[in-house]
Every structure is written in C-alpha cells, then in structure tokens.
C-alpha positions in Angstrom: -8.8 37.5 28.0 -5.0 37.1 27.6 -5.0 33.4 28.5 -7.2 32.5 25.5 -5.0 34.5 23.2 -1.9 32.6 24.4 -3.6 29.2 23.6 -3.2 27.8 27.1 -4.8 24.5 28.1 -7.8 26.3 29.7 -9.2 27.2 26.2 -7.6 24.5 24.1 -10.1 23.0 21.7 -11.1 19.4 22.3 -9.8 17.5 19.2 -12.3 14.6 19.9 -15.2 17.0 19.3 -14.0 18.1 15.9 -12.9 14.8 14.4 -15.6 14.7 11.7 -15.0 16.7 8.5 -18.2 18.0 6.9 -18.2 18.2 3.1 -18.5 16.1 0.0 -15.7 14.9 -2.3 -15.1 15.7 -5.9 -15.4 12.2 -7.3 -19.2 11.7 -6.7 -21.3 9.8 -9.2 -24.7 8.0 -9.5 -26.3 7.7 -6.0 -25.4 7.2 -2.4 -27.1 5.8 0.7 -27.6 7.3 4.2 -26.1 4.6 6.4 -26.1 6.5 9.7 -27.3 9.8 11.4 -24.6 11.0 13.7 -24.9 13.3 16.8 -21.7 15.4 16.8 -21.1 17.7 19.8 -19.2 20.1 17.6 -22.0 20.7 15.2 -25.4 22.3 15.7 -27.2 19.9 13.3 -27.2 16.1 13.1 -24.8 14.8 10.5 -25.5 12.2 7.8 -22.9 9.5 6.9 -23.2 8.8 3.2 -21.8 5.7 1.5 -21.0 5.9 -2.2 -18.9 4.2 -4.9 -16.3 6.4 -6.7 -15.1 6.1 -10.3 -12.5 3.5 -9.3 -15.3 1.3 -7.9 -14.1 1.9 -4.3 -16.7 2.2 -1.6 -16.1 5.3 0.5 -18.1 7.6 2.9 -18.4 11.3 3.7 -20.4 13.5 6.1 -22.9 16.3 5.4 -25.5 18.0 7.6 -28.7 16.0 7.5 -31.7 17.7 5.8 -35.0 18.0 7.6 -36.8 14.6 7.2 -33.8 12.5 6.3 -33.9 8.8 7.4 -31.3 6.1 7.5 -31.3 3.8 4.5 -32.5 6.7 2.2 -31.1 6.9 -1.3 -29.9 10.3 -2.6 -28.6 11.3 -6.0 -25.0 12.4 -6.0 -24.6 13.1 -9.8 -24.1 16.9 -10.0 -25.5 17.0 -13.6 -28.7 15.3 -12.4 -31.7 17.7 -12.8 -34.2 16.0 -10.5 -34.7 18.6 -7.6 -35.2 16.4 -4.5 -34.2 16.9 -0.9 -30.7 15.5 -0.3 -29.6 15.5 -3.9 -26.2 17.2 -4.6 -26.6 19.3 -7.7 -24.9 22.2 -9.6 -26.5 25.6 -9.1 -27.2 26.0 -12.8 -29.6 23.0 -12.7 -31.7 24.5 -9.8 -34.7 26.7 -10.2 -35.4 30.0 -8.5 -36.8 29.7 -4.9 -35.1 26.3 -4.4 -33.9 25.8 -0.8 -30.2 24.7 -0.6 -27.4 24.3 1.9 -23.7 23.3 2.1 -22.9 25.5 -0.9 -19.4 25.4 -2.5 -17.4 28.6 -2.6 -15.7 27.5 -5.8 -16.4 24.3 -7.8 -15.0 21.2 -6.2 -14.2 22.5 -2.6 -16.9 20.3 -1.0 -19.2 22.9 0.5 -18.4 25.9 2.7 -21.5 28.0 3.2 -24.7 27.3 5.2 -24.0 24.4 7.6 -25.8 25.5 10.7 -28.8 23.6 12.1 -32.2 24.9 10.8 -30.7 27.1 8.1 -31.0 27.2 4.3 -30.2 29.6 1.5 -32.4 30.2 -1.6 -31.7 30.5 -5.3 -32.6 34.2 -5.9 -31.7 35.0 -9.5 -30.1 33.4 -12.5 -27.6 35.8 -14.2 -25.3 35.5 -17.2 -22.3 35.9 -14.9 -23.4 33.4 -12.2 -26.2 32.3 -9.8 -27.5 34.7 -7.1 -28.1 33.0 -3.8 -30.1 34.7 -1.0 -28.6 34.0 2.4 -30.5 33.8 5.8 -28.9 37.3 6.5 -31.0 38.6 3.6 -27.8 39.4 1.7 -27.3 38.0 -1.9 -24.0 36.4 -3.0 -23.2 35.5 -6.5 -21.7 32.0 -7.2 -20.2 30.2 -10.1 -22.9 28.2 -11.9 -20.8 25.0 -11.6 -20.7 25.2 -7.8 -22.6 22.3 -6.1 -25.0 22.4 -3.2 -27.3 20.1 -1.3 -31.1 20.5 -1.9 -33.2 21.0 1.2 -33.3 22.7 4.7 -30.8 21.5 7.4 -32.3 19.6 10.3 -32.2 21.0 13.8 -34.6 23.9 13.5 -35.9 25.2 16.8 -32.9 24.3 18.9 -32.5 27.9 20.0 -36.2 28.2 21.1 -35.9 25.9 24.1 -34.8 27.8 27.3 -31.5 26.8 28.8 -32.9 27.3 32.4 -29.6 26.5 34.3 -26.2 28.0 34.0 -24.7 24.4 34.3 -26.3 23.4 31.0 -24.9 26.5 29.3 -21.5 25.6 30.7 -21.4 22.2 29.0 -22.9 23.5 25.8 -20.1 26.1 25.5 -17.4 23.7 26.7 -18.2 21.2 23.8 -17.4 23.9 21.2 -14.5 25.7 23.0 -16.5 28.9 23.6 -15.4 31.5 26.1 -18.1 31.5 28.8 -19.1 33.1 31.0 -18.0 36.4 29.5 -16.9 39.1 31.9 -17.4 42.7 31.1 -14.1 44.5 30.5 -15.1 47.4 32.8 -15.6 45.0 35.7 -12.0 43.7 35.5 -8.9 45.0 37.3 -6.7 47.4 35.4 -3.9 44.8 35.2 -6.2 42.4 33.4 -7.7 44.6 30.7 -7.2 48.1 29.1 -10.8 49.0 30.1 -10.3 47.7 33.7 -10.7 49.5 37.1 -13.6 51.6 38.3 -12.1 54.9 37.3 -14.3 56.1 34.5 -16.9 53.7 33.2 -16.5 54.9 29.6 -14.2 52.5 27.8 -11.0 54.2 26.7 -10.1 54.2 23.0 -7.1 52.1 22.4 -5.9 51.0 19.0 -4.5 47.5 19.2 -1.3 46.7 17.3 -1.9 45.1 14.0 0.3 42.1 14.9 -1.0 41.7 18.5 -2.1 38.2 19.5 -5.8 37.4 19.7 -6.0 37.9 23.5 -4.5 41.4 23.2 -6.6 42.6 20.2 -9.1 44.5 22.4 -10.4 48.1 22.2 -10.5 49.7 18.8 -9.3 47.4 16.1 -7.4 49.1 13.4 -9.3 49.0 10.0 -7.7 47.2 7.0 -8.2 50.3 4.9 -9.6 53.8 5.1 -11.2 56.2 2.7 -13.9 55.8 0.0 -13.7 52.6 -1.9 -13.2 53.3 -5.6 
C-alpha cells in the first residue's frame, strides 16, 4: 500500500500508454475527416484521429473516442452551430433535442470535452431549461450544463467489452498493467501489522483510524476525514 503512495517504480505510470490526448480544440469549423481508428492501451474505447482545417487554413488533427459504427474516411461536421443531428457531429447542447445520445461533453465552453469517454457509454439530453441543459448520465444522475457547451453526437464504441470473461489471471495482469492499476488487491486484514493499520490476525474487525489530512496517498487508509460536517445550508 505504502509503495504506491510514494510513487516508486513499481507503480509508476507508463508514459507510452498515455501519450494520446483525447479532446477537441476550440478552433473547429466546417467538417473533418476520420483518417484513422487507433487502438490505445490506455483507453477502453477505440480512438478516432480526425483531420480538419482551422481558421488559419492550417491542417491539424485531434483524437476523440470513436462512436459506434464509425469508419475510416467518414466525414463529420465540426461546426458547433450546425443543427443537423448526426452521429459524430460536434454540436452545442442548445442545438440538440431531448433524448439525443451524446458523449465527450464539455464541462465549460471550449475545454474540449471532459465527461463520458468510456467505451460503450453515452449520456442523454434530459431537459431544456432557461438556466441550462439537463443531461442524464449513465449513473441516472442529472447534471446541468451551459447551453454553449459542445458534445459529440452518438454512443461510444466498445460496448460489451466487460461481458467477455477474463478466464486467466495472466490476462487480468496485463490488462491492469497497461493502465497502472494496483492488482491483485490484498485484503488489509490479511497483511502484517507493520504493513497496514488493519494488519495482523488479532481482531478481524477493522479498527477505526482517521488518516491525517495531509497524509500521502499510500497512508490515507482507514476512515478518511470528511471535508465538512453538519447539515448543508
């Protein structure tokens, strides 16, 4: 537990896996072309490499999660003010109708997309309010966004990836290693007392221990101190 908190080489992230930034730039206009579908070990969905021409007539590229059914050579509309609702189009939330499936949603206008990037996922336009656009997340919670935030129309590819059984522990090992996940996880009660606050066989009920607020990630175990207490007013 402590080794991961210290950032030792055992659990240091592989920079080569996370070299692709997923998001779209501010200066999009007209249309773009899907020039390549990329398999990235750091992402749960295939990525699409999009070629476009910016306002200065410079040809550039960016990556977004591919939607279900995307093919190489396909044209997609990048003009945020466009009102044609078609899979792959990047549009403002105010131009989308209720029940439209979307993903890669901007948290604030111009940030390139922060929400819903996992394979097989999508959100849905839930309600249109005077103060913003309500979006229903896969968790069944609704979040309100600025009407000028952009999103990609469609459902992310890669649905069903969790339905196939892993079968062997070796396969799970390489899956976790690609994304720098701590695996296999060892129960705290099974450790020695020197390795964890809940360690040793004396008393299987985990002791309550409030971690210090400024403790490093590997030492923040037990009961984590709340940010605030009392009724929110």
